[in-house]
C-alpha positions as CSV (number, residue, x, y, z in Angstrom):
1,X,132.6,109.9,99.5
2,X,129.9,109.9,102.2
3,X,129.1,106.6,103.8
4,X,125.5,105.4,103.7
5,X,124.0,104.9,107.1
6,X,122.7,101.4,107.8
7,X,120.6,100.3,110.7
8,X,119.4,96.9,111.8
9,X,115.7,97.4,111.3
10,X,112.7,99.6,112.0
11,X,109.0,99.1,112.8
12,X,106.6,101.8,111.6
13,X,103.0,102.4,112.3
14,X,101.7,104.1,109.2
15,X,98.9,106.7,109.4
16,X,95.6,105.4,108.0
17,X,92.8,107.4,106.4
18,X,89.3,105.9,106.3
19,X,86.7,107.5,104.1
20,X,83.0,106.6,104.1
21,X,81.7,106.6,100.5
22,X,78.1,105.5,101.1
23,X,78.1,101.8,100.2
24,X,81.9,101.3,100.8
25,X,84.8,102.3,103.0
26,X,88.0,103.6,101.3
27,X,91.1,103.0,103.3
28,X,94.5,104.6,102.3
29,X,97.9,104.4,103.9
30,X,101.5,105.2,102.8
31,X,103.9,102.3,102.4
32,X,106.9,103.8,100.7
33,X,109.3,101.4,99.0
34,X,107.1,98.3,99.6
35,X,106.2,95.9,96.8
36,X,102.7,94.3,96.7
37,X,104.1,90.8,97.3
38,X,105.5,92.1,100.7
39,X,102.1,93.3,102.0
40,X,99.6,91.1,104.0
41,X,96.0,92.3,104.6
42,X,93.7,90.5,107.0
43,X,90.1,91.3,107.7
44,X,88.7,89.9,111.0
45,X,85.1,91.0,111.8
46,X,85.5,94.7,112.1
47,X,89.3,94.9,112.3
48,X,91.6,95.5,109.4
49,X,95.3,94.5,109.8
50,X,98.0,95.8,107.5
51,X,101.4,94.2,107.7
52,X,104.4,94.8,105.3
53,X,108.0,93.9,105.3
54,X,110.9,95.1,103.2
55,X,114.6,94.2,103.4
56,X,117.9,95.2,101.8
57,X,121.2,93.6,101.9
58,X,124.5,95.4,101.2
59,X,127.9,93.8,100.8
60,X,131.1,95.7,100.5
61,X,134.7,94.7,100.3
62,X,137.4,96.9,101.7
63,X,141.1,96.0,102.2
64,X,140.4,92.3,102.3
65,X,137.4,92.5,104.6
66,X,133.9,91.6,103.4
67,X,131.1,93.4,105.2
68,X,127.5,92.4,104.9
69,X,124.8,94.6,106.3
70,X,121.1,94.1,106.3
71,X,118.3,96.5,106.8
72,X,114.7,95.5,107.5
73,X,111.6,97.7,107.7
74,X,108.3,96.4,109.1
75,X,105.0,98.2,108.8
76,X,102.1,97.1,111.0
77,X,98.8,98.7,111.8
78,X,95.5,97.3,113.0
79,X,92.4,99.5,113.0
80,X,88.8,99.0,114.0
81,X,86.5,99.8,111.2
82,X,83.5,102.2,111.8
83,X,81.0,99.7,110.3
84,X,80.7,96.1,109.3
85,X,82.1,95.2,105.9
86,X,81.6,92.3,103.5
87,X,84.6,90.0,103.0
88,X,83.6,89.4,99.4
89,X,84.3,92.1,97.0
90,X,87.2,93.7,98.9
91,X,90.0,95.1,96.7
92,X,93.4,96.5,97.2
93,X,96.1,98.2,95.1
94,X,99.4,99.9,95.7
95,X,100.5,102.7,93.4
96,X,103.5,105.1,94.0
97,X,103.8,103.9,97.6
98,X,100.1,104.5,98.5
99,X,98.0,101.4,99.4
100,X,94.3,101.8,98.7
101,X,91.8,99.3,100.1
102,X,88.1,99.3,99.1
103,X,85.8,97.5,101.5
104,X,82.1,97.1,100.6
105,X,79.8,97.8,103.6
106,X,77.5,95.1,105.0
107,X,73.9,95.8,104.0
108,X,72.1,96.8,107.1
109,X,68.7,95.2,107.9
110,X,65.7,97.4,107.4
111,X,64.5,99.1,110.6
112,X,61.7,97.4,112.4
113,X,58.3,98.3,111.1
114,X,55.6,99.1,113.6
115,X,52.5,97.0,113.2
116,X,49.2,98.6,114.1
117,X,46.6,96.5,116.1
118,X,43.1,96.5,114.6
């Protein structure tokens, strides 16, 4: 029977896609094997931080020896957003290992209007 390879832990920097959809930004990234409770999202000014941790523990007993092994995976990515976004109205969901974050854009002020002198 082949033995399963176990390592101490890994840190991954997942690729991020940012799509401009007019009045919102749509951010997607792959986080395979991660549960929503293990994901932390932070929005600071124009920076989005995505952090996620996952861990497994395996215990085997062979010839009177008990062996415990642990494997931890950590995902971390911080990305500067191309435009300012509102903190209110942001949503996130994870489905089939794909995290999708919707960020409503900040409404930009109207451009300055030139005033004619009479």
